[in-house]
C-alpha positions in Angstrom: 103.0 118.6 104.4 103.7 120.7 101.3 106.4 123.1 100.2 105.0 126.7 99.7 106.6 129.9 98.4 105.1 133.2 99.4 106.2 136.1 97.1 105.1 139.5 98.2 107.0 142.8 98.8 105.0 143.4 102.0 106.8 141.8 104.9 103.8 141.8 107.2 101.7 139.9 104.7 104.5 137.3 104.2 105.1 136.8 107.9 101.4 136.5 108.7 100.7 134.0 105.9 103.9 132.0 106.7 102.9 131.6 110.4 99.4 130.5 109.4 100.5 128.0 106.9 103.3 126.6 109.0 100.8 126.1 111.8 99.0 123.8 109.3 102.2 121.8 108.9 103.5 123.2 105.7 107.1 124.3 105.0 107.2 127.9 103.9 109.8 130.1 102.1 109.5 133.8 101.5 110.6 136.0 98.6 110.2 139.8 98.8 110.5 140.5 95.0 109.8 138.8 91.7 113.4 138.0 90.8 114.0 136.4 94.2 110.8 134.3 93.7 111.9 133.1 90.3 115.4 132.2 91.6 113.8 130.2 94.5 111.7 128.3 92.0 114.9 127.5 89.9 116.7 126.2 93.0 113.9 124.4 94.8 110.8 122.4 94.2 107.5 123.9 95.5 104.1 122.4 95.6 102.4 125.8 95.6 103.2 129.5 95.1 101.2 132.4 96.5 102.3 135.4 94.4 101.4 139.1 94.7 100.8 140.7 91.3 102.6 144.0 92.0 106.2 143.5 93.1 109.5 145.1 92.3 112.0 143.3 90.0 109.5 141.3 87.9 105.8 141.4 88.6 103.6 138.6 89.7 102.4 137.7 86.1 106.1 137.3 85.1 106.7 135.1 88.1 103.7 133.0 87.2 104.9 132.5 83.6 108.5 131.7 84.7 107.3 129.3 87.4 105.1 127.4 85.1 107.9 127.1 82.5 110.3 125.8 85.2 107.9 123.6 87.1 104.6 123.0 85.3 103.2 120.9 88.1 103.5 123.6 90.7 100.2 125.4 91.6 100.2 129.2 91.6 97.6 131.3 93.5 97.7 135.0 92.6 97.1 137.8 95.1 96.6 141.5 94.7 95.0 144.6 96.2 94.5 145.9 92.7 92.4 143.0 91.4 90.2 143.4 88.4 88.3 140.9 86.4 90.8 141.5 83.5 93.8 140.8 85.7 92.2 137.7 87.1 91.3 136.3 83.7 94.8 137.0 82.4 96.4 135.2 85.4 94.1 132.2 85.0 94.8 132.0 81.3 98.5 131.9 82.0 98.1 129.0 84.4 97.1 130.4 87.8 94.9 128.0 89.8 93.1 130.7 91.8 92.9 134.4 92.6 92.7 136.2 95.9 92.1 139.9 96.4 93.3 142.0 99.4 92.2 142.5 102.1 91.6 138.8 102.8 90.8 136.6 105.7 93.4 133.9 106.7 90.6 131.3 106.7 89.9 132.1 103.1 93.5 131.6 102.0 93.9 128.4 104.1 90.8 127.0 102.5 92.0 127.9 99.0 95.5 126.4 99.7 94.1 123.1 101.0 91.7 122.9 98.0 94.5 123.6 95.5 96.9 121.1 97.2 94.2 118.4 97.3 93.5 118.9 93.6 97.2 118.6 92.8 97.5 115.4 94.8 94.6 113.9 92.9 96.1 115.0 89.6 99.5 113.7 90.4 98.1 110.3 91.5 96.1 110.0 88.3 99.1 110.9 86.2 101.3 108.5 88.2 98.8 105.7 87.6 98.6 106.5 83.9 102.4 106.5 83.6 102.6 103.3 85.6 100.2 101.6 83.3 102.0 102.8 80.2 105.5 101.9 81.6 104.7 98.7 83.4 102.1 97.0 81.3 102.7 98.1 77.7 105.4 95.9 76.2 106.4 98.7 73.9 107.5 100.7 77.0 109.1 97.8 79.0 112.7 98.7 79.6 115.2 96.3 77.9 116.6 96.0 74.4 118.8 93.0 74.9 118.3 89.9 72.8 117.1 87.9 75.8 114.4 90.4 76.6 113.3 90.6 73.0 112.7 86.9 73.2 110.6 87.4 76.3 108.6 90.1 74.5 108.0 87.9 71.5 106.7 85.1 73.7 104.4 87.4 75.6 102.9 88.8 72.4 102.4 85.3 71.0 100.8 83.8 74.1 98.8 86.8 75.4 95.8 86.4 73.0 95.4 82.8 73.9 94.0 81.1 77.1 97.1 79.0 77.6 98.5 78.7 81.1 101.9 80.4 81.5 104.7 79.7 83.9 107.1 82.6 84.5 110.5 81.6 85.8 113.2 83.9 87.1 115.1 85.1 90.2 113.6 87.4 92.7 113.5 91.0 91.5 113.6 90.2 87.7 110.0 91.5 87.1 107.9 88.4 86.9 104.7 90.2 88.0 105.4 92.9 85.4 105.4 90.3 82.7 102.3 88.6 84.1 100.4 92.0 84.0 101.7 92.6 80.4 100.2 89.2 79.3 96.9 90.2 80.8 97.0 93.7 79.2 97.6 92.2 75.8 94.9 89.5 76.2 91.2 89.6 75.4 90.6 89.6 79.1 92.2 93.0 79.7 88.9 94.6 80.6 88.4 92.0 83.4 90.1 91.6 86.7 93.8 90.8 87.2 94.1 89.2 90.6 97.4 88.4 92.3 98.0 85.9 95.1 101.4 85.7 96.8 101.5 82.1 97.8 104.6 82.5 100.0 102.9 85.1 102.1 100.0 82.9 103.2 99.8 79.9 105.5 98.4 76.6 104.1 94.9 77.0 105.6 94.7 80.6 104.8 95.9 80.1 101.2 93.2 77.5 100.5 90.5 79.9 101.8 92.0 82.8 99.8 92.0 80.8 96.6 88.7 79.0 96.8 86.8 81.1 99.4 84.8 79.7 102.3 81.3 79.3 103.6 80.0 80.8 106.9 81.0 78.5 109.8 83.7 76.6 107.8 86.1 77.4 110.6 86.1 79.5 113.8 86.7 82.9 112.3 84.5 82.3 109.2 81.7 84.6 110.4 80.4 85.2 106.9 80.7 83.7 103.4 83.7 84.8 101.5 84.4 84.4 97.7 87.9 83.2 96.8 90.4 84.7 94.4 89.3 82.3 91.6 85.7 83.8 91.8 87.0 87.3 91.9 89.2 86.6 88.8 86.3 85.0 86.9 86.5 86.2 83.3 90.0 87.6 83.9 93.5 86.5 85.0 94.7 84.9 88.2 98.4 85.3 88.9 99.9 82.9 91.5 103.3 84.2 92.6 105.8 81.8 94.2 103.7 78.7 93.2 106.3 76.4 94.7 105.2 77.3 98.2 101.7 75.7 97.8 101.2 72.6 99.9 100.6 69.2 98.3 97.0 69.1 99.5 96.3 72.5 97.9 98.1 71.5 94.8 95.5 68.7 94.3 92.6 71.2 94.4 94.5 73.6 92.1 95.0 70.8 89.6 91.3 70.1 89.6 90.5 73.8 88.8 93.0 73.7 85.9 91.5 70.6 84.5 87.8 71.2 85.0 87.5 75.0 85.9 85.4 74.2 88.9 85.8 73.9 92.7 83.9 74.1 96.0 84.5 76.7 98.7 86.0 75.6 102.0 83.2 74.1 104.0 80.8 74.2 101.1 79.2 71.6 98.8 78.1 73.7 95.9 80.3 73.4 92.8 81.4 76.7 91.4 82.4 77.0 87.8 84.8 79.8 86.6 86.5 81.0 83.5 90.0 82.0 84.6 93.3 82.3 82.8 96.1 81.2 85.1 99.6 82.6 85.2 102.1 81.1 87.7 105.6 82.3 88.7 108.4 81.0 90.8 112.1 81.4 91.5 112.5 77.8 92.6 113.7 74.8 90.6 110.4 72.9 90.2 111.9 69.8 88.6 114.1 69.4 91.7 111.1 69.8 94.0 109.3 67.1 91.9 112.2 64.7 92.5 112.0 65.4 96.2 108.2 64.8 96.0 107.4 68.3 97.2 105.7 69.4 94.0 103.2 67.3 91.9 104.5 66.4 88.5 101.0 66.5 86.9 100.4 70.0 88.2 103.8 71.1 86.9 102.9 70.0 83.4 99.5 71.7 83.6 101.2 75.0 84.7 104.2 74.8 82.4 102.3 74.9 79.1 104.1 78.1 78.0 107.2 78.8 80.0 108.8 82.3 80.0 112.3 82.6 81.5 113.1 86.2 82.7 116.9 86.7 82.5 118.7 87.9 85.5 120.1 91.5 85.2 123.7 90.2 85.1 122.6 88.2 82.0 121.5 91.4 80.2 124.0 94.0 81.2 123.4 96.0 78.0 120.0 97.0 79.5 121.5 98.5 82.7 122.1 101.9 81.3 118.5 102.1 80.1 117.2 101.1 83.5 119.5 103.6 85.2 118.2 106.4 83.1 114.6 105.4 83.7 115.0 105.1 87.5 117.0 108.4 87.6 114.2 110.2 85.8 111.6 108.6 88.2 113.3 109.5 91.4 114.3 113.0 90.2 110.6 113.6 89.8 109.7 112.1 93.2 112.4 114.0 95.1 112.3 117.3 93.2 116.0 116.9 92.3 117.7 117.6 89.0 120.5 115.0 88.8 121.4 115.0 85.1 124.6 113.0 84.9 126.2 109.8 86.1 130.0 109.8 86.1 131.4 107.3 83.5 133.2 105.5 86.3 130.0 105.1 88.3 128.2 103.7 85.2 131.0 101.3 84.5 130.7 100.1 88.1 127.0 99.7 87.8 127.4 97.8 84.6 130.0 95.4 86.1 128.2 94.7 89.3 126.6 91.3 89.7 123.1 92.6 90.9 122.0 89.6 93.0 118.8 91.4 93.7 118.3 92.1 90.0 116.2 95.1 88.7 114.7 95.6 92.2 118.1 96.0 93.7 119.2 98.4 90.9 116.1 100.6 91.5 116.8 100.7 95.2 120.4 101.7 94.5 119.4 104.5 92.2 116.7 105.8 94.7 119.2 105.8 97.6 121.8 107.6 95.5 119.4 110.3 94.3 117.9 110.9 97.7 121.3 111.3 99.4 123.0 113.2 96.5 124.3 116.7 97.3 125.0 117.7 93.7 123.8 117.1 90.2 126.1 114.3 89.4 126.2 110.7 90.7 129.7 109.2 91.1 131.0 105.9 92.4 130.8 107.1 96.0 127.1 107.7 95.6 126.5 103.9 95.7 126.8 101.3 98.4 130.0 99.9 99.8 129.2 96.5 98.4 129.3 97.9 94.8 132.5 99.9 95.4 134.1 96.8 96.9 133.0 94.8 93.9 134.6 97.5 91.6 137.9 97.5 93.5 138.1 93.7 93.4 137.6 93.2 89.7 140.0 91.3 87.6 140.6 87.7 88.4 138.6 87.9 91.6 134.9 88.1 92.0 132.6 88.8 94.9 129.4 86.8 95.4 126.6 88.6 97.3 123.5 86.7 97.9 120.0 88.3 97.7 119.5 87.9 101.4 122.8 89.7 102.1 121.8 92.5 99.8 118.4 92.7 101.5 120.0 92.9 104.9 122.3 95.6 103.7 119.4 97.6 102.3 117.5 97.2 105.6 120.5 98.3 107.6 121.0 101.3 105.3 117.4 102.4 105.7 117.5 102.1 109.5 120.6 104.3 109.5 118.9 106.8 107.3 115.8 106.9 109.5 117.8 107.6 112.7 120.0 110.2 110.9 116.9 112.0 109.7 115.1 111.9 113.0 118.2 113.0 115.0 118.7 116.0 112.7 114.9 116.8 113.0 115.2 116.8 116.8 118.4 118.9 116.7 116.6 121.4 114.5 113.8 121.6 117.0 111.4 119.9 114.5 112.0 122.5 111.8 112.4 120.4 108.6 114.1 123.1 106.6 116.8 123.5 109.4 117.1 119.7 109.6 117.9 119.5 105.9 120.5 122.2 106.3 122.1 120.2 109.2 122.4 117.2 106.9 123.5 119.2 103.9 120.7 118.1 101.7 117.8 119.8 99.9 114.5 120.3 101.8 112.7 118.4 99.1 115.0 115.4 99.7 114.5 115.6 103.5 110.7 115.8 103.1 110.6 112.9 100.7 112.6 110.6 103.0 110.7 111.8 106.1 107.4 110.9 104.5 108.7 107.7 103.0 109.8 106.3 106.3 106.6 107.7 108.0 108.7 109.5 110.6 105.7 111.7 111.4 104.3 108.8 113.3 107.0 109.3 115.9 105.6 112.7 116.7 
């Protein structure tokens, strides 16, 4: 579903287009003159505008120029009964995506709208991927200026050009995968594959097959030969997340690959040689696991050639304001909001909080606050009860919140939001604009959360 504004001084045209586009699942707003259209664009985010060229109180070309200045990513389709080639060229040069002349057929407009929206989705996805690569995998753009993070960056730059195995240590949510990808991007393997395996997410038998592959008939469900992650990463980098969860038997095979760069698939006899740079990560205390004989000491030393310790967020509080600004910008863009300020008391609270879930928890907190915000300022009440309680109990007392408790709180909050959104949607007779009004939030916010939680699957 997309948000569309129709701007035309002819009521019949607006009503007819609105009905047709709403039947396609879009949310439509109408403006009957140019000034009203510009005001609507200032107040709300629209994916697409359909604008008549001749309107009172600012013509369509002026609306086009203003809309592009306010929201460059919004698509504008011009429409007029007085179309000429010169007018069409002028509109296209000023940023219009397409041009429709009256009289028109609804099918024609529907086709142009869907084509324009599809092109916009592709463009936004490409832009998002480019930004993600720049933000996440370029160390010059990684967020953090604290001395501890500067040490991490220096180590990454030093080790990346080598083939040395790296062990990334740190609590959950600190960004271990981000650092692993950065090492890959700065290495001479950056043009080759970066393959990730989450060891904790796979059972022992499945993990071995995922890592080393299997031959047809190796086990009941092995109906065809399958290459493993080591083969897929040949020439590139293999990232093993939560390495502590690998069984002792699989550890033996992994040690052999590290020593000799060769292995056999499960159920196979042919030796396969690979050239893979290995990066491992864990939030566990491996020396303790070694003492308990749950992790091989020889494998530990093979993996721990260059250790990189990612500091917890509470250990680099000076970076919190930078991260808040980054996430605020990110979720403003995703929700169409324009929250431009965080109250000093709220920032003080965020800086003082212990953040057991680290950067991931901070990002979730900012996303939740932006989505539920009713104004342009975030204050202390915009954040969870846990953080407010922490703020009120400062001084000689401290509150310890475990990552599992925070995860449960986040899960409960999301479930509450889902039911709140769905209840309002039903009360509004499945009209999203009305549901947003019932909740006192912007339609763009309602749409963002509705899609995020995939509530459309309940239809």
